[in-house]
N, C-alpha and C positions, 0 to 999 in steps of 0.2 A: 245414330240415334241420340247419343249423349252429347251434351255441349260441354266445352271446357269451362271449369268453374273459376279458374284463376284466383285461388284462395291465397290468403296472406301467409307469409312464413310464420312459424311458431316463435313468438318472442319469449323472453325469459320469464315474464310474468305468468304467461299461460303454462310454461314448463313447471314453474313452482306450484301453481294451483292444482295441476294434474299430477304432481309428484313425479315428473319426468326429468327433473334436473339430473344430469349425469347419465341419463339413459340414451345411449347412442346405438349404432349398428353393432350387433345384429338384432337388437331389440327395437330401436326406433330409427326409421329411415326418413330423412327430410330432403335429401338432394340426390340427384342421379349419380353423383360421384361416389356416394357411399354404398351404392348397390353393386356388390361384387361377389360373385361365386356363391350365391345363396340359392336355396332350392326354388324359390318363387321369384327370381330376379325379374323375369319378363313382366309378371303381373304387378310387381311393385313399381317398376319403371312406368308401366302404362298408367298406374293410378296417380303417380306423382306428375308425370309429364302429360300424358294424353288426357287425363281427367282433371288435372290441376289441383290435387289435394295438397294439404300442408304437410302431412306426415302419414306414415303407415307404421303402426305398432304391431310387432310380431311376437308370438309366443312359440318358442322352439322353432323359429324360422318360418312359421305359418302366419301370413297376414291375418290379423284378428280384429284390429280397430283401425279405421280410417278416420283421420282428423282433418277437418276443414275449418280454417279460421277466416271469417268473413267480416267485412265492414258492416253489413246489415243482412238480415235474414230474407232471402228471396226464395219463396216456395218453389217456383218453377225450376230454378236451377238445382235446388236441393233434390227435388223429385227426380230430375234427370240423372243426377249423380247417383242417387239411391238405386235407380233402375239399372244403370251401368254396372254398379258394384254387385247388385243382385245377380245379374247375368254372369259376372265374373265368378261367383260362387265360392269365394275364399273367405273374405272377412265376414265377421258376424255383427259388428257394430259400426255405425257411422256417428261420429261425434262432431257436432257443428257448434263452433264458438262464435258468438257475436256480442260485442261490447261486454256486458257482465253476465250474459245468459249462456248456458250450455244446454243444448238439446241433444239427447241421445236416442238414436233411431236403430231399430232392429233391421238387419239385412237379411233376415230369414222370413220376412213378410213379402208376399207376392206384390209387385208394384202394379199400380193401375194407371192408365192414361187419364189425364185431366181429372185428378181425384178431388180437387178442392180441399176443404178441411178434413175430408175423409182420410187423407194421407197421414195427418198427425194423429187422428183417432186410432188408426190401425197400426202405425209404425213407430210412433213416438213412445219410447219406453219411459222416459222421465225428463223433466225440465228442472235444471238446477241454476241457482244464482250464486255469484261469487261471494256475496255478503252473507247469505243465510245458510249456504250448504258447503262450507269449506271442507269439512271432513268427508262428505259424500263425494265431492269432486276428486279428492285424493284416493278415495276408495274404488273409483272406476277401474283403474289399471290393476290394482291389487286384486279386485274381485274377478277380473277377467283372467288373471294368471292362476288364481286358485280354483276357478270354476264357480265360485259362489254367485257371481252375477247371473249366470245362466239359470241357476236354480231359483233365485229370488224373483226372476222375471220370466219364468218358464213359459207363460202363455204367449210371449212374444217370439218364442224360438221353436216353433212347430216344424220339425223336419219335413213334413209333407208340403210345406209352402216354399221350400228352397228350390232353386233353379234345377238342381239335379232331379228332384222328385217330380216337379211339374213337367219338365221336358221329357223325361223318360215315361211318365204317365201318358203324355200326348203321343210319343212315338209308339208306345204299345197300342194305344187306341187307334192311331192311324194305320198301323199294321193290320189290326183286326178289321178295320173298314175296307182296306184294300183287298184283303183275303175274302171278305164278304162280298166284294164286288167282282170276284172271279179270278183274282191272281193267286198263284200258289205262294206259300210262305217265303220261299227263297227269292222269288221275283219281287214280292212286296218289300222284302228287306233291301234288295238291291236298289229299288226305285227310291226308297227313303234315304239311303246313303247318298245316291246321286243328287237328290234334292237338297240335302243338307250341304253338300259340297258347293252347289251353285249358290245357296243362301250365304255361305261363307264368302265366296268370291264377291257377291253383291254387297254384303254388309261392310266388307273391307274396301269397297270401291275399286276392286281390281277389275271388275267389269261394271259398266254403268249403263245409263239409259240408251246410249247409241247402240250398245251391244244387243239389248233386248229389242230395240226398234228394228234393227236389221233382221233379226231372226223372226220377228212377228209381222213383218210387212208393215211396220210403223203402227201396229195396233196396240202395242204395249211398251211401257218404258221400264218395267220391272218384272220380276219373276211372277209375282202374284197376278199382275195384269195379263201376262201371257197364259198362265194356267186358267184364268177365268174365261178366256176365249173359248175354252172347251175343245180347241182344235189340236188334235194330236200332231198334225203335220207341223204346227208351229214349234212344239216341243222338240220334235225330231230335227227341225232346222237348227234349233239352239244346240242340240247335241252334236250336230255336224260341225258347227263352228268351234265348240269346245273341244271336240276330238282333234281338230287341226291345231288349235292353239295350245292345248294343255297336254293331253295324253291319249293315245289310241285306245287302251283297254278300259280306262275308267268310263269313257263316254261312247262305247260302241253303239248303244241304242238304249232307250228307256227300258229299265229292268234287266239289262244284259251287259255282261262284261266279256262275253265270249264272241270273238269275230267269226268263228266258224259255225256258230249255232244260230238258228232262227230265233229272234227275240219273241217274248210273249206279246200278245196283242193287248193293247190298252185302249181305253175309250174315255169319253167325257166324265163318267162317274169317278174314274181314278184321278183325273185332273182336278176334279172338285175336292176330293179328299186332300190332295197335295196343296191346293190353294188355301184350304182351311188351316192346314198345319203350318205352311209358310207364312200366312198372314200373321199368325202368332198373337192375334188379339182376342183369343178366347181360350179357355181351358176346355179342351174338347170333351172331357168326361162330364164337366158340369155345365157347359154351354154358357159360361159367363163371358159376355162380349166386351168387357171393359178392361181386360188384362192388358198390361203395357205391351207385352210382346218380347220375343227373343231378339237378341242382338248377337249374332254369331261372331262378331268382331271381338266380343268380350268373353264369350263362353269358352272355358278351357277345353282344349282338344282331349285332355285326359277324361273329362266328363263325357264328351261326345262319344268317345270310344266305348263307353259303357253300354251302348245300344246292343252290343252282342249279347250281353246277359239278359237284357230285357226282352229281346226277340226270342231267346231260348226259353224265357219264361212261359211261352206258349207251348213249349215242349219240355215240361218238367221232367218227364221220365228220361228223355235223352240227356238232359243236363246231369241228372243223378247217375245215369249209366256211365257217362264220361268222367264223372267226378270233378266236373268243371264248375267253379263258382266265380262270379264276378268279384274282382278284388277292388274294394273301395278305394277311392282316390287317396284318402289320407293314409291308408295302410301301404299302398304302393309307394307313396312319397317317403314313408318311413323306411321301407326296404331300400329304395334307391339311395337315400341319404346315408344310411348305414354303410352301404357298399362304397359309395363315392368318397366318403371321408377316409376310407382305408386304402384307397388306390394311390399308387405312386404317380408322379407327374408323367412318367413315360407312358403309362397306360391311359391317362387322361388325354395325352397328346396324340397318341397313335393307336391305342388299344381298340380291339374289336369286341362287340357285345353280342350275345346270343340268348334268345328265349326259346327253349325247345318245345314249348307248348304255349305259343304267344297269345292265343285268343284274340282279343280286340287290340292288343298291342300296347297296353298301358305302360308296361315296364320298358318297352323299347322307346316309346315316345318320351318318357321322362329321362331315359338315358341319353337320347339324342339332345334333349334340351340342356342337360348338364354339360354335354360336350360343347355345345354352342356357347354356353356361359363361360366355360373354361377358356375357350378361344378368345372371347372378349377380354377376359381378365388378363391373360398373358400377353395380349397385344394392345392393351389400353385403347381399344376401339370398339364402338358399338355397331359398326357396320362390317358384316362378314361377306367376303367375296363369294359369288355364286359357286365358283369352282370348289372353294373350301367347304361350302355347305354340302355340295354333292358328295365330296369326299367323306365328310362326317356321316352323312346319311348311309353311305355304303358300308360303314363300320357297324351298323346295327342290323342284326339278322334274326329271322324267326322261322320256326316250323310249326305247323299245326295240322291235325287230321281233318279239321272242319274247313271246307273252302269258304263258307260264309264268314267265318272268323278271320281268315286271312285277308279277305276283301275289306273287312272293317279295319284291320291293321294297316293295310295299304292306304286306305282313305285317311286314317289317323296320322300316319307319317307324312302324307302329302300336305295336310294342313299344318302339321308341326314344321315342315320345311318352309311353307309360304309365310308362316308367322314370323320368320326370321328376316324377312325382306320387306322393305317399304313398298306400298302399292305402285308408286310411279316407276320404280325399278322393275317390278314384275311386268308392268305394261310394256316396258322396253323389251323384256325377254320374250313376251308374247309375239312380238313382231318376227322373231326367229322361228316360232312354231315349236310344238312339242316341248313345252317348258318342263314338264314333269318327267323325271327319269323313270325308266322301267324298273320296278321293284318286284312286281308279281312274277313269280317263277325265277327270280334272280336272288334277291336277298330275303324276300318273304316267300316261302315255298309251302304249298299244300302237300305235306309228306309226313309219313310216320318217322318220328325221330329215331326209332330203332332200326330203320332201314338206311340211315345216313352213315356214311363212312367217316369215322371220327378223325382219321388221319388227313382227310381232305377238308375238314371243317374245324381247324384249330382256331381258338379265340382266347381272349384274355379274361373275359368275364362271362359266366353263364348265370343268368338271372331269371327269376320268374316264380310262378305258382303252379307247379306241375300237378296233374290230376291226382286226386286222392281216391283211388278205386281199388277195392280188394274183393277177392272171392267172387269175381264176375265171370267166371268161365275159364277153362284151361287153355283156350286157343289164342289168347292175346299175345301179340308179338313181344311185349315186355317180358312175359314169363319165359318164352322160348329163348330170348336173348340172354336172360340171367342163367337159365339152365345150361345153355351151351358153354357158359364161362364159369359155371359153378359158383355163382355169386348169390348170396342169401337174399331172399325176398320174403320176409316174414308176412304171413297172412296174404301172400300174393298181392301186396300193396304196391301199386304202380309207382308211387313216389320213391320207393327204394330203388327201383330199376332206373328211373330218371337220375337219381343221385349217383349211382355207380357209373352210368354212361356219361354223365356230364363231366366227370373227372377226366375221362379219356379225351375230351375235347379241349382241355386246358393246355395252354403253353406253360412253360416251367414255372413262371411266377404268377400264374393266373389264379382266379378264385371263383367259387360257385356261391351264389346267394339264393337260397330257395326258401319259400314258405312251405312248411311241411307239417303233417299231422303230429302234434305234440305227443299224443299217447304212443303212437307207433315208434317214434324216433327217440323220445326222451324218457318216457315213464313206464312203458310196458316191461315187465320183468320176467316174461317167459324166457325159456332157455334160448329159443331161436332169435328172439328180439335182442336179448342181451349180447348174444354172439355177433349179430349184425352190427349193433351199436359199437361194440368193442373193435370190430374190424374197421369201421369207419374212422374211429378215433386213432387207430394205429396206422392205417394206410393213408390217411389224409392229415393235414394240419388244420385242426379246427381253430378258427380265429375268434368267433363270437357266436353265442347262442342267446337269442332274445325269445323268452318263453311267454307267449301271449295267452297262457291257459286261463288266467283270471279274467280275460276279456272275451271269453268263449262266446257269450251271447251278444257281444257288442260289435263284432267285426263283420261277419258274413251273414247276409239275409238268407235264412233257410238252412244254412249249414249248422250242424250240431257238434262238430268235432273241434277241439281247440287247436290253435295253430302255433307254430314256432318258426322263427327265422334262424336258419343255421348258415353261417358263412364259413367256408373252408376252402382249402387249396391243396395242391400236391404236397406230400410229405418229403422233406429233405432226406437224402441218403443217410441211413443209420440214425434215424430220428430218435433223439433221447426223449425223456419225459418232458412235457411242456405244460403250460397253463393257458387258459383262454378265458375271455370275458363271459360271464353269465349274468344276464339281466332278466329280471322278472317283473315287468311293469304291472301296476295294479289299476283296476278300473277306478275312475274318479269322476268328478263333476264335469270335467272338460269333455268327456265323451258325449255329453248331452247335445253338443252342437256338431258332433261328427266331423271335426276338423283336424284333430291332432291326438296323438297318444303321448301321455306324460311319461317321460323317461327320467325318473328321479334318481339322484345319487343314492338314496336309501335303498333302492331296488337293484343296485349294481354290485356285483362281487366277481370273483373268479373261481374257477375249478381247475384242478390239475388233471392231466390225462390219466395219470395213475389212479387218482381217486375215482374218476368217471368209469374206469374199467373195473375197479375193485368193488364199487358200491352201485348196484343197479338202480337204487332209489335216490341217488344223490340229487338229481335234477328236481324230483318232486319235493324232497325235504327242504331244499334251498329256496323253494317258492316263497315260503313265509317264515321259515325258521331263523331266529336271531341267534347270536352267540350265547346268551344265557339259556335260551331254549335248547340249544345244542348240548349244553352241559346236562340239563335235565333229561334230555332224550338218551344221552349216553348212560346216565345213571339207571334209568328204567330198562334200558336194553341189556344191562348186565345181569338181570335176574333170569331165572328159569322161564323159558317160553312155553306157551301152550303146546307147541308141536313136540315137546319132550314127553308129553303125556297123551296127546290126542293123535290118532291116525285119521287120514281122509279115506272115506269109504271106497272111492275108486282105486286107491292104492291097495287097500285090503283085498278088494275083489280080484285084483290082478296078482295078488300074492307078493307084492313088493313091500308090504308093511304089515305090522301086527298091532292091533288096536288096544289090547289088554282091556277091552270093554269100553274105553273112551273112543268113540268113532263119530266122525262128523260127515254128514252127507245131505244131499238135497232131497226135497220132497218130490212127488211124482210130476211128470210132465204130461199135461193133458193132450189127448189126441185131437187133431184138427179134423172136424167132421168131413170137410170136403175132400180130405186126403185118404180117409179110411177106405180100405178096399183096394188101393193102388198097390201093385206088386213092389214098388220101390219105397213104400212107406210102411215102417214097422209099427205094429200095435201088439199089446199083450193084455192079458186079463189079470187084474189084481185081486188078491184075497182080502185086501184091506180097504182100498178105495171103493167107494160106493157101498160099503158095509158099515164102516165106523162113521161117527159124526165127523164132519169136515169143518175146519176153521179157516176162514178167509184172512188174508193179510190185514184188511181193514178192521177185522174184529179181534185181532190179537191183543189181549189186554197187557198192560205193563206188569212187569215183575213176575207174575205167576198166573197160570190157568187153573182156576178153582172149578170144582164140579158144577156150580151154578152157571159158569160161563158157557158150558156146553149143553145146558138144558134147552131142549128145543132146537139145537143146531141141526141143520139139514145135512144129509149125506150128499156126497158127490153124485151127480146125476147118472153116471155110468161107471161100470167096472172096467171098461176098456180104456186103456191109456197108451200113450206113446212110449213112456218109460215108467217103470214102477217106482223108481226112486229108492231111497234108503229106507226099506220097510221096517227095519228094527227100531227106527225112531218114531213109529206110529203107536208104540205101546211102551209101558214101563216108565222109569224116571229118565227124563231127558230135558235138555235146554233147547228152546226154539228161538232162532235168531234170524230176523229178516235180513235178506241180502241188501235190500235198499236202505239207505240212510237218510233221515230227515236232518240235513246238516244244520239248519237254522236252530234246531232245538238243542244242539250242543252235546248230544249223547247218542250212543248206539241204543239198540233195543234188544232185550232178551227176556224170555218168560220161562220160568221153571214149570214143568208139566208132569203130572203123574196120571192124568186121565187119558184113555185111549182116544185118539183122533188122527185124522189124516190132514195133510197140508200139501200145497203145490210147491213147485221148484223155486218159487220166489222166497221161500223160507228154508233155512238150513236147520237140521236137527242134530244135536249132539247127545249121544246116549251116555248115561251115567251108570257105571257098574254098581252092583250091590255092594253096600258098605261104604260107598263114596258119596252118599247123598249130601252130607254136610259140605263137602268140598264143591259139589255141583252147585249148591245154593250160593256158596261164596262166589263162585265164578259168575253166576247169574247177576248177583248184585253188582259186582265190579264191572260187568259189561254194561250196566246201566249208569255207570258213573262217568263224570267228566274226565277222569284221569285216563281211562282207556279210550275214550273218544278222542282226546287230545293226542294220545300216542298213535291211534289208528290214522288220524288226519295226516300225521307226518310220515307214517310208515307205509301206507298203502299207495298203490300206483294211481288209482282212479279217483279216490275221494279228494275233492278239491281241485282236481286237474281235468277230469273228464266226467264220467258218470258218477253220481253219488251212490256208490255201492261198495261193499266189502266182500271179496271172494273168499272161499274156504282157505286157499293157500295163504291169504293175507291174515285171516282171522287167527290162524294157529301161530302166527308170529307175535301175538300180543303177550306181554309179560304176565305170568301167573305163578309167582313164587309162593312158597309156604311161609308162614309167619316166622319160623326159626331162621329163615334166610335174611330177614330184614335187619337193618342196623339197630333197631329197638324192638326186639322180639316180643316183649310184654305188651308194648303199645300196639303192635301189629295184631297180636292175639286178641286183645280186647276189641279192637276194631273188627276183626273177623267174626267174633261172636255177635257183635251188633249187626253186621251185614247179613249173617245167616238168619238171625231173628227177624229181620225185615222181610226176608222172603217167606219165612214161616207165617208171619202175620198176613202177608198177601195171599198165601195159599188158603188160609183159614177164614179170610174176610175179603170178599170181592168189593169192587167199587173204586179201585185206583184209576186215576186218569193222568195223562201227561199234561194236559192243558190246565186243569184246575184240581189240584189235590188238596183237600182240606187239611190233611195231616202233614203237608210239606215234606213228603217222603223223600223226594229227590235231593233237596239240600241236605237232608240227614244222611243219605247214601254218600253224597259227595264228601261231607265232613269225615265220615268213617273211612272212605277210600283214601283221603289225604293222610289220615292217621295210619292206615294199613301200610301205605308205601313210605311212611315216615318223612313226609315232605315238610319243608320249611315254609314260613309265610311268603318269602319271595318266590318260591317255586309254585305255591298255590296261586299267587297273583298271576303268574304266567298262564296257568291253565284257566283261571277264571276269566281273564281278559280274552283269551282265545274263544272260550265258549260263549261269552256274552257279546263280543263285538266282532272278532275276526271271522268265525265260522258263519254267522248270519250274513256276512258281507261278501263271501267269496263267490265269484262268477255271477255277479248280479245281472238280472234281466234288464232290458231296456225299460226306462221309466221308473226303475226302483230307486230308493234313496236310503241306503243303509245308514245306521246310526253312526258308524265310524267316519262318515263323510261330513257330518255336521260339525259346527264349531264347538270348541271346548268351552266348558263353563269354569267359573272360578273354583268350584269344588273339584273339578277334574285336575286343574292346575295345582291346587294345593296338595292333592294326593300324589301327583307326579313329583312335585318338589320334595315331599317328605321321603318318598322312596329313593329319589336321586341323592339327597343329602345324607341319608342313612348309609347308602351303599358307598358313597365317597368317604364318609367318616370312617367306615370300617376299613377302607383301603389305606387311609392315613393312620390307622391304629387306634382311632377313637380319641386321641389327645387333641386334635385340632378340628373342631366342628366346621362344617361348611354351611354358609348362609346362602339363601336363594332369594332373589328379588326380580320381579318382572319390571324392567326399566321402562319399556314402551311396548305398546301393542295397538293394533287396529283389528278390524274384523277378519283379517286374513294372515297377519304376520305378527310375531312377537319377538322381543329381545329379552332373554333371560340372563341375568348376571349371577354367577356363582363366585363366592369369595371365601377364601380360607381365613379363619380368624386365629391368628397366632396366640392370642391371649386365652383361647379356649372358651370364649363366651358364645353360646349358641344364639343365633339371630333368627327370629321367627320370619316365616315367609310373608312377603308383602308385595303389593302391586302398585306401581306408580302410573299416573296418567298425565304427568307433566311434560313428557317429551313426545315429539312426533317420531315415528319409526325411522323414516329416512334421514331425519336430522341427526338422530342418535347414531345411526349406522355410519353416516358420513364422518362424524366426530371420532368414532372408534377407529375406523379404517385410516383416518388421517394420522391418529396417534401411532399406529403400528406400521405406517408407511406402506400401505397396500391399496391397490385400486378397489373401489367399491363394486362388488359383483352386481349383476342385473337381477334375474329372476330367482329369488330365493326359494320359490316353490319347487325348483328343480334341485335344490341343495338343502333338504330339510334337516340334515345333520351337520350344518355348517357351524364350525367352532373357531373362535379367534381369541388368543391370549393377549391381554393388555396389562402388563405389570403383574400384580397379584390377583387379577380378576380374569375370569373366563366368561366369555359371552357366547351364548347359544342363540342362533337365529333359527326360529322354528315356525312353520305354518301353524295356524290356529286350529286346523282340523283335529278332531278327537284322536284320530289314528296316531298322531305324534305326541299325545299327552296321556296315553295309557300308562298304568304302572309298569307294564312289561316294556314299554318304550323307555321309561326311566332307567330300568335295569340295563337295557341295551346301550343307552347313552352313557351310563356310568362306566360300563365296560370299556367303551370307546375312549372316554376321557382318561381312564386309568392307563390305557395303552399309550395315549398321547403323552401322558406325564412320564411314563417309563421311557419312552423314546427321548423325551426332552432331558430327563435325568441322565440317560446314557450319553447323549450328546454333550451335556455339561461336563461329565467326567472325562470324556475324550478330549474336550477342549482344555480342561485343567491339566490333563496329563501332558498335552503338547506344550502348554505354557510352562 
């Protein structure tokens, strides 16, 4: 479909204009020789060689911008290139350079055939000229790396117009039409898989007009023409030829892969649906007949393998029952790349890979492709022998319970295999017959993983996204397998069973790389989960954990649980304590194009095995906690906790705790009407519910429930409940605390109550014993402060990592000291008096609101809480930044734009510099002030210079606009004799010393210019200086 463009090479002038000077592989690829062992090597080569582009610019290894330098702008050729790249589904921008004009096109816009000037209207993002838009030209690459470009031009990057969305929409529509025409769902799925395979053979010119003419009795020269005849016999004749030339089980008959079974009967209506789909010149849902069409020569097989998920979309209940969710291509790429980079050459050369729940085979396809690229790199050849390809294909294996999924995996690997061979060579192989090897039932098997003998299936790498299914019935084989071996399986989570069994399949130096539920494996602090996690850390050697909790709503369509990648292998004999990488990537603007996950150095750290076993919440705390925040957390953790005063009602009822009047319990659980009367469903009659006024969660006022709040409040509609709840909390003095947390508001909620009322289990009630009313009011006020919200954010398992809620067992771990415990008792007592007075005012005067409080009561509470805990201005800054910026930004939904993602203002940078220089001056003893100056910046990147003034003269903060960022960086790195790094967005904490000056290279996003960021950066700089001073002393000692 696409014609070769034959673009010009990028010359030095264009490199300077686009600020690409010094950017080479793995950022910028301009020649085939530079494409070596990179995740998308085949696509980059195809773009440079097959499509004739001048260059491919990558962000974290993902092709993102395709550059074409032309002598003159030719719309027809640019339209063809755009269509081919749209089908490829990787890059997001096409930048066309002609004379002194730069045209920037979106590759997320559906291509049309013969579009005329409609092409520019729909796809042209902007037109820039060399003379008038010099800064904007340099900003293209920086904006792409930071994600700013996608936000500023959001209307051009609608995910629904990308090839994956359009193709999968049409597959789903075609499937529905085939089922509507009488085929069962599995037969329809099989027929579409077969049709796509033939389309691939045709688009790659592996089979041509002669092939279709022979099958159709010279009535058609292509697949569409054959289908349009409406004659099933012609399609059957085509299948007969394909069965002989390619593979016996893939083309048994239309709709069938089973030679021993009678195939379903199809007719002209089914062929009509297939012709519409194959024709590709309409979006079947909308009926638009001018769509350019698919080119399976360019569509990645990783994308095509996603048909499994979309077909299962017709059976949502089945998908949820299996716990199977389609793994997005960019997430699968991240997983495979993480594993591949850690593998020794011996495994890359000879190692075997296994996906125990392979689904559509995306992990196996990407693993096979990396094996092929490694072969090319180590042999400096682009052509791989057929026998070598078959050997590598035999090294990737998979199991799955779903036969349809295994068929899709077979189909995917067949295409992945053929992609490695030039069409003329394939046509030579066809002459020998049965080109494709048998993989169904051989290396790809429809079988329960827990029925597989581990000793007979040893491999070097186990990789995949095993089912996340829990509490789905006691008869699952995973439960039986774990029970027989006395292996823990918290909440009967299948992923735990897959984890234990995967280890048995490893050779001595092998590794497992699984996408797993983050809550169950990292954050849950129940006894059984902690024990299982400790056992895994002790019996395996964990190598890396990548916690995707903040990307919870960005990764899986329909899944609501956060994911984590855990890479681990067998533990060496007598394993001592060890440490492993812990990465916690954050959602950012780059997720808007769904192409990559930003893995920034600011989000990378390590955890020791000893710490991971000793602290059940370490993975949660390290999601967002910086070093300065760690110090504040340790300070607050040292105070008396609420659990030293409060007992949980369940423990009291069981006789395992004594509450001394302070008892915390849930409200009643309502009875489900349809279950009432069933012998297996318990109901009881309450003496309070249905008798007292009832308060709903949405009607719970802030701070206190006054008598007018309950005037006219209805009673619960029945006295019959499933559980009575903690009935002592329906009367008397108590504190009502919602379990759910509105994280964006930056505070928990609590209301002091003396009026009789009932509440449901979504609210927790804490009884306050007689004589302790003042202390109860103090607790209520503190629970409404940002201080305890900040502490709860870092201390609780779920808040900020899974569901926004706080459980009873977590609530009682909050600090609640008496004023006399504080470093400044008088200051704390004055604050306590003010906090109690606030609650008294709320009890006596209704009308407070969280959204708009005329008395500004919550800032007053925060100020008093800061005084109560005797916090410093720096500690207050940490909490304020978290409440105002971090908490509203955690786990953002698709389409949201948290404030922390926006660019910083000069005011933000001034505040950052002030905190930074004050902190460093304190480190130097105050005698040598530190000056800060922004030496260069653009919309995405800044260079901050810090300089110690020996004369003791403070220098006010200033910003310069005289230097270009890249020019200044080149000068600095030349002075220190270091190579200039590439993407600084991935190194937001980059620091370089040059004489008496320290340069910080920082992204311009607000996240990196908060006051809390300044404190964290100051700590890191102080450590650098300590290391430097230690090195100097050691050198002087040697001298």
